[in-house]
DOPA-123963 format. One line per field, with one value per residue: residue in one letter; x, z negated, y negated of N, C-alpha, C, CB in turn; residue number from 1. Coordinates in Angstrom, 3 decimals, decimal comma, always signed. Each point is the difference from the previous one (the first is absolute). Glycine has a CB too. Layout:
resn c(A_...) $
n.x c(X_...) $
n.z c(Z_...) $
n.y c(Y_...) $
ca.x c(X_...) $
ca.z c(Z_...) $
ca.y c(Y_...) $
c.x c(X_...) $
c.z c(Z_...) $
c.y c(Y_...) $
cb.x c(X_...) $
cb.z c(Z_...) $
cb.y c(Y_...) $
resi c(NUM_...) $
***
This chain:
resn c(M_A_A_C_R_Y_I_G_M_N_Y_M_L_Y_T_M_V_G_Y_F_V_G_F_A_S_S_F_V_L_N_G_L_F_T_F_R_H_T_E_L_S_L_G_L_F_G_K_F_L_A_G_N_A_V_L_L_L_F_V_Q_V_I_Q_Y_I_L_I_G_L_M_G_T_G_E_L_F_G_V_A_F_G_M_V_L_Y_T_S_S_G_F_I_V_N_R_R_Y_I_L_A_A_S_T_N_L_K_V) $
n.x c(+120,663_+2,517_-1,369_-2,057_+1,383_+0,448_-1,022_-1,082_-1,076_-2,365_+0,828_-1,956_+2,340_+2,029_-2,402_-1,176_+1,804_+2,121_-1,159_+0,329_+3,343_-1,388_-2,503_+1,722_+1,853_-2,731_-0,656_+2,629_+1,176_-1,283_-1,259_+3,249_-0,364_-2,883_-1,832_+1,879_-2,849_+0,443_-1,489_+1,436_-4,146_-0,185_-0,217_+2,154_+0,204_-2,565_+1,303_+2,112_-2,177_-1,556_+1,483_+0,760_-3,409_+0,505_+3,159_-1,159_-2,634_+1,231_+1,089_-2,539_-1,526_+3,730_-0,277_-3,482_+0,903_+3,018_-0,871_-4,078_+0,445_+2,969_+0,913_+1,574_+1,724_-2,509_+2,166_-2,808_-1,661_+2,927_+2,011_-2,682_-0,326_+3,701_-0,994_-2,012_+1,275_+2,567_-2,091_-3,165_+1,710_+0,524_-1,403_-1,732_+2,240_+0,816_-2,555_-1,650_+3,279_+1,522_-3,140_-1,156_+2,338_+2,690_+0,611_+0,581_-0,176_-0,781) $
n.z c(-91,414_+1,261_+0,236_+1,199_+2,788_+1,177_+0,094_+2,208_-3,774_+1,714_+0,585_-1,965_-2,438_-0,940_-0,854_-2,654_+0,393_-1,029_-1,248_-2,111_-1,565_-1,383_-1,540_-0,615_+0,575_+0,391_-3,511_-1,217_+0,649_-1,974_-3,276_-0,505_+3,063_+1,025_-1,825_-2,246_-0,084_-1,501_+1,875_+2,249_-0,426_+2,436_+0,042_+2,067_+2,130_+0,048_+1,328_+1,539_+2,510_+1,068_+1,322_+2,341_+1,869_+1,173_+1,335_+0,438_+1,637_+1,208_+2,203_+1,610_+0,913_+0,281_+1,848_+1,236_-0,149_+0,640_+1,261_+1,733_+1,863_+1,123_+0,109_-1,541_-0,095_-0,349_-1,756_-0,597_-1,172_-3,126_-0,559_-1,940_-1,810_-1,915_+0,789_-1,037_-1,975_-0,707_-0,030_-0,622_-2,590_-3,580_+0,125_-1,516_-1,824_-0,800_+0,152_+0,442_-2,394_-1,993_-0,572_-0,725_-2,512_+1,083_-1,036_+3,693_-0,213_+2,072) $
n.y c(-89,619_+1,594_+2,637_-0,471_-0,718_+2,780_+0,634_-1,394_-2,433_-0,867_-2,239_+0,369_+2,427_-0,693_-1,570_+2,410_+0,982_-3,234_-2,152_+2,824_-0,479_-1,388_+0,543_+2,720_-2,883_-2,064_+2,231_+1,646_-3,423_-2,070_+0,154_+1,941_-3,990_-2,342_+0,294_+1,207_+1,667_+0,254_+2,436_+2,162_-0,044_+2,779_-3,235_-1,694_+1,281_-1,380_-4,483_+0,032_+0,463_-2,356_-2,387_+1,137_+0,291_-2,457_-0,490_+2,709_-1,941_-3,173_+1,532_+1,370_-2,873_-1,490_+2,819_-1,185_-2,876_+0,855_+3,361_-1,083_-2,919_-1,211_+3,336_-0,303_+1,455_+1,971_-1,357_-2,471_+0,835_+1,221_-3,077_-0,623_+1,840_+0,672_-3,777_+1,117_+2,114_-3,319_-2,562_+1,181_+2,403_-2,031_-1,277_+1,802_-1,139_-2,309_+1,119_+3,000_+1,380_-0,700_-1,736_+2,130_-0,493_-2,141_-2,237_-1,043_-3,449_+0,596) $
ca.x c(-0,834_+1,006_-0,090_-1,214_+0,244_+0,462_-1,294_-0,912_-0,955_-0,414_+0,662_-1,446_+0,222_+1,214_+0,264_-0,223_+0,470_+0,376_-1,120_-0,715_+1,791_+0,398_-0,236_+0,178_+1,085_+0,207_-0,301_+1,022_+0,989_-0,513_+0,007_+1,038_+1,162_-0,407_-0,501_+0,423_-0,806_+0,525_-1,342_-0,116_-0,942_-1,017_-0,640_+0,587_+0,524_-1,019_-0,335_+2,045_-1,009_-0,723_+0,258_+1,151_-1,178_-0,927_+1,288_+0,456_-0,984_+0,568_+1,612_-0,408_-1,079_+0,797_+1,617_-1,062_-0,316_+0,935_+1,331_-0,932_-1,043_+1,000_+1,329_+1,265_+1,337_-0,090_+0,494_-0,381_-1,321_-0,156_+0,877_-0,739_-1,020_+0,172_-0,057_-0,913_-0,958_+0,674_+0,171_-1,098_+0,410_-0,476_-0,687_-1,463_+0,452_-0,229_-0,635_-1,810_-0,010_+1,408_-0,250_-1,793_+0,343_+0,980_+0,016_+0,380_-0,472_-0,407) $
ca.z c(+1,360_+0,791_-0,012_+0,467_+1,519_+0,716_+0,358_+1,165_-0,553_-0,051_-1,004_-0,725_-0,476_-1,103_-0,805_-1,293_-0,726_-0,821_-0,849_-0,718_-0,743_-1,075_-1,468_-1,419_-0,968_+0,005_-0,880_-1,019_+0,801_+0,186_-1,378_-1,484_+0,023_-0,162_-0,463_-1,510_-1,112_-1,212_-0,005_+1,412_-0,706_+1,351_+0,406_+0,445_+1,680_+1,168_+0,286_+0,772_+1,114_-0,027_+0,505_+1,096_+0,772_+0,733_+1,371_+0,903_+1,147_+0,360_+0,363_+1,172_+0,575_+1,158_+1,017_+1,522_+0,826_+0,913_+0,721_+0,738_+0,528_+1,115_+0,577_-0,509_-0,417_-0,833_-1,184_-0,150_-0,627_-1,083_-0,246_-0,637_-0,691_-1,448_-0,665_-0,734_-1,129_-1,038_-0,763_-0,552_-0,461_-1,152_+0,016_-0,850_-1,149_-1,604_-1,043_-0,240_-0,430_-1,278_-1,273_-0,789_-1,536_-0,358_-0,618_+1,114_+0,664_+1,748) $
ca.y c(-1,096_+0,479_+1,086_+0,268_-0,832_+1,557_+0,668_+0,098_-0,557_-1,467_-0,944_+0,340_+0,720_-0,718_-1,271_+0,947_+0,977_-0,475_-0,895_+0,580_+0,383_-1,291_-1,025_+0,983_-0,978_-2,060_-0,930_+0,290_-1,032_-0,873_-0,990_-0,088_-0,625_-1,272_-0,546_+0,408_+1,456_+0,533_+0,903_+0,452_+0,624_+1,129_-0,850_-0,735_+0,917_+0,502_-1,258_+0,058_+0,420_-0,149_-1,089_+0,502_+0,553_-0,931_-0,392_+1,186_-0,272_-1,138_+0,111_+0,118_+0,209_-0,932_+0,666_+0,374_-1,250_-0,231_+0,982_+1,076_-0,795_-0,980_-0,052_+0,040_+1,684_+0,527_-0,332_-0,977_-0,644_+0,978_-1,167_-1,113_+0,112_+0,147_-1,460_-0,655_+1,277_-0,228_-1,153_-0,271_+1,138_-1,078_-0,465_+1,582_+0,388_-1,219_-0,290_+0,281_+1,674_-0,117_-1,300_+0,239_-0,181_-0,701_-1,018_-0,426_-0,737_-0,411) $
c.x c(+0,661_-0,123_-0,907_-0,461_+0,637_-0,326_-1,368_-0,847_-0,702_+0,489_-0,728_+0,250_+0,957_-0,101_-0,950_+0,529_+1,311_+0,050_-0,705_+1,795_+0,206_-0,573_+0,173_+1,309_-0,079_-0,470_+0,635_+1,255_-0,498_-1,272_+0,501_+0,862_-0,812_-0,489_+0,094_-1,197_+0,356_-0,836_-0,222_-1,530_-0,445_-0,631_+0,883_+0,702_-0,914_-0,773_+0,772_-0,603_-1,324_+0,194_+0,723_-1,174_-0,785_+1,107_-0,164_-1,552_-0,643_+0,594_-0,450_-0,900_+1,144_+0,707_-0,813_-0,561_+1,178_+0,477_-1,671_-0,499_+0,782_+0,804_+1,325_+1,079_-0,717_+0,794_-0,580_-1,116_+0,282_+1,184_-1,014_-0,755_+0,715_+0,071_-0,843_-0,285_+1,215_-0,441_-1,208_+0,120_+0,762_-0,570_-1,427_+0,669_+0,205_-1,428_-1,328_+0,308_+0,682_-0,683_-0,883_+0,317_+1,360_+0,290_+1,090_-0,434_+0,511_-0,616) $
c.z c(+0,906_+0,577_+0,877_+2,002_+1,626_+0,735_+1,001_-1,503_+0,472_-0,348_-1,564_-1,116_-1,131_-0,650_-1,588_-0,073_-0,667_-0,727_-1,191_-1,489_-1,266_-0,772_-0,592_-0,345_+0,027_-1,328_-1,247_+0,241_-0,288_-1,316_-0,945_+0,961_+0,634_-0,497_-1,577_-0,914_-0,367_+0,112_+1,388_+0,232_+1,589_+0,288_+1,119_+1,423_+0,801_+0,402_+0,634_+1,463_+0,420_+1,200_+1,488_+0,930_+1,047_+0,718_+0,302_+1,281_+1,156_+1,137_+1,153_+1,050_+1,094_+1,331_+1,129_+0,587_+0,502_+0,701_+0,772_+1,118_+0,651_-0,073_-0,050_-0,704_-1,102_-1,598_-0,867_-1,089_-1,378_-0,622_-1,124_-1,351_-1,000_-0,751_-1,160_-1,002_-0,784_-0,398_-0,585_-1,412_-2,326_-0,466_-1,089_-0,997_-1,243_-0,594_-0,403_-1,078_-1,252_-0,416_-0,766_-1,186_-0,269_-0,521_+0,804_+0,398_+1,054_+0,306) $
c.y c(+0,130_+1,262_+0,188_-0,502_+1,050_+0,452_+0,091_-0,627_-1,168_-1,448_-0,307_+1,405_-0,263_-1,242_+0,370_+0,461_-0,934_-1,312_+0,875_+0,564_-0,986_-0,469_+0,745_-1,183_-1,494_-0,374_+0,286_-1,421_-1,407_-0,875_+0,765_-1,512_-1,348_-0,708_+0,210_+0,360_+0,465_+1,104_+0,391_+0,919_+0,640_-1,195_-1,432_+0,091_+0,116_-2,353_-0,960_+0,606_-0,998_-1,190_-0,094_+0,839_-0,985_-0,704_+0,879_-0,240_-1,432_-0,102_+0,564_-0,641_-0,847_+0,621_+0,123_-0,564_-0,181_+1,468_+0,251_-0,956_-1,007_+0,348_+0,280_+1,039_+0,328_-0,287_-1,872_-0,547_+1,117_-0,808_-1,091_-0,084_+0,659_-1,756_-0,465_+0,621_-0,974_-1,133_-0,315_+1,401_-0,741_-0,511_+1,005_+0,170_-0,477_-0,115_+0,202_+1,440_+0,505_-1,108_+0,169_+0,252_+0,085_-1,225_-0,767_-1,312_-0,107_-1,258) $
cb.x c(-0,811_+1,181_+0,789_-0,429_+0,875_+0,285_+1,001_+0,447_+1,068_-1,243_+0,815_-1,577_-0,801_+1,370_+0,264_-1,248_-0,978_+0,563_-0,604_-2,904_+1,409_+0,822_-1,391_-0,739_+1,594_-0,755_-1,971_-0,550_+0,499_+0,903_-1,926_+0,618_+2,123_+0,219_-0,987_+1,985_-0,997_+0,771_-1,152_+2,986_-0,690_-0,737_-1,509_-0,116_+1,390_-1,107_-1,074_+2,315_+0,717_-0,586_-0,052_+2,726_-0,240_-2,144_+1,757_+1,639_-0,341_+0,139_+1,653_+0,644_-2,792_+0,505_+1,806_-0,368_-1,716_+0,670_+2,995_-0,874_-1,805_-0,486_-1,194_-1,235_+2,864_-0,643_+2,297_+0,931_-2,109_-1,049_+1,453_-0,101_-1,882_+1,534_+0,460_-0,728_-1,192_+1,694_+1,705_-1,481_+0,801_+0,659_+1,524_-1,027_+0,542_+1,756_+1,495_-1,528_+0,039_+2,649_+0,512_-1,457_-2,005_+0,152_-0,918_+0,131_-0,645_-0,491) $
cb.z c(-0,982_-1,213_-1,921_-3,246_-2,100_-1,143_-1,804_+2,596_-1,464_-0,259_+2,359_+2,541_+1,907_+1,296_+2,637_-0,269_+1,618_+0,927_+2,291_+2,729_+2,602_+1,119_+0,078_+0,599_+0,398_+2,657_+1,129_+0,110_+2,008_+2,519_+0,381_-1,452_+0,244_+0,868_+2,198_+0,177_+0,454_-1,460_-1,952_+0,103_-2,659_-0,800_-2,465_-2,272_-0,804_-1,580_-1,567_-2,559_-0,924_-2,382_-2,450_-1,716_-2,103_-1,671_-0,308_-2,469_-1,849_-1,909_-2,129_-1,166_-1,752_-2,065_-1,593_-0,511_-1,197_-1,426_-1,930_-2,137_-1,677_+0,084_+0,147_+0,056_+0,501_+2,217_+1,314_+2,106_+2,521_+0,946_+2,839_+2,173_+1,587_+0,515_+2,112_+1,566_+0,926_+0,527_+1,311_+2,740_+4,004_+0,281_+2,475_+1,815_+1,434_+1,002_+0,328_+3,094_+2,353_+0,871_+1,150_+1,687_-0,619_+1,180_-2,229_+0,417_-1,495_+0,370) $
cb.y c(-1,786_-1,278_+0,274_-0,364_-2,423_+0,522_-0,231_+2,395_+0,994_+1,497_-1,093_-0,924_+0,934_+0,981_-1,983_+0,236_+2,366_+1,616_-1,427_+0,831_+0,506_-0,549_-1,501_+3,427_+1,719_-0,753_-0,426_+3,243_+1,649_+1,383_-1,342_+3,606_+2,162_+0,439_-0,149_-1,603_+0,515_-1,955_-1,176_+0,084_-1,687_+2,808_+1,097_-0,254_+1,481_+4,197_+0,513_+1,114_+2,389_+1,247_-0,462_+0,365_+1,468_-0,304_-1,220_+2,201_+1,818_-0,239_+0,372_+1,419_+0,351_-1,345_+1,734_+1,214_-1,091_-2,265_+1,473_+1,692_+0,464_-1,657_-0,946_-1,776_-0,581_+1,211_+2,047_+0,432_-0,923_+2,604_+0,299_-0,202_-0,069_+2,774_-0,403_-0,917_+3,462_+1,194_-0,765_-1,371_+1,437_-0,079_-1,362_+1,818_+0,765_-1,771_-1,133_-0,878_+0,351_+0,790_-1,541_+1,132_+0,930_+1,253_+1,004_+2,150_-0,742_+2,260) $
resi c(1_2_3_4_5_6_7_8_9_10_11_12_13_14_15_16_17_18_19_20_21_22_23_24_25_26_27_28_29_30_31_32_33_34_35_36_37_38_39_40_41_42_43_44_45_46_47_48_49_50_51_52_53_54_55_56_57_58_59_60_61_62_63_64_65_66_67_68_69_70_71_72_73_74_75_76_77_78_79_80_81_82_83_84_85_86_87_88_89_90_91_92_93_94_95_96_97_98_99_100_101_102_103_104_105_106) $
***
């Protein structure tokens, strides 16, 4: 994201690029280590991708409100979106996506 910003890419676009690049590694790392999933299937990745795409859309709306409409600084708007994405993403993944076929207690 920093490299995309450095070359002048719009915050909405570089946020999307950065999050999509992070989806694959996040799926594997969270699945194996955070939620201790034993089998990471393509179907599970589809659910993970869909859930995180919805979260990304939410972040984009928040960023647009903060940066585009309210005029807050770009760094603040992007960082605030990242905090919302990370916290809500953990809850969504734990309760609905990665925990769906495990014995995790929520």
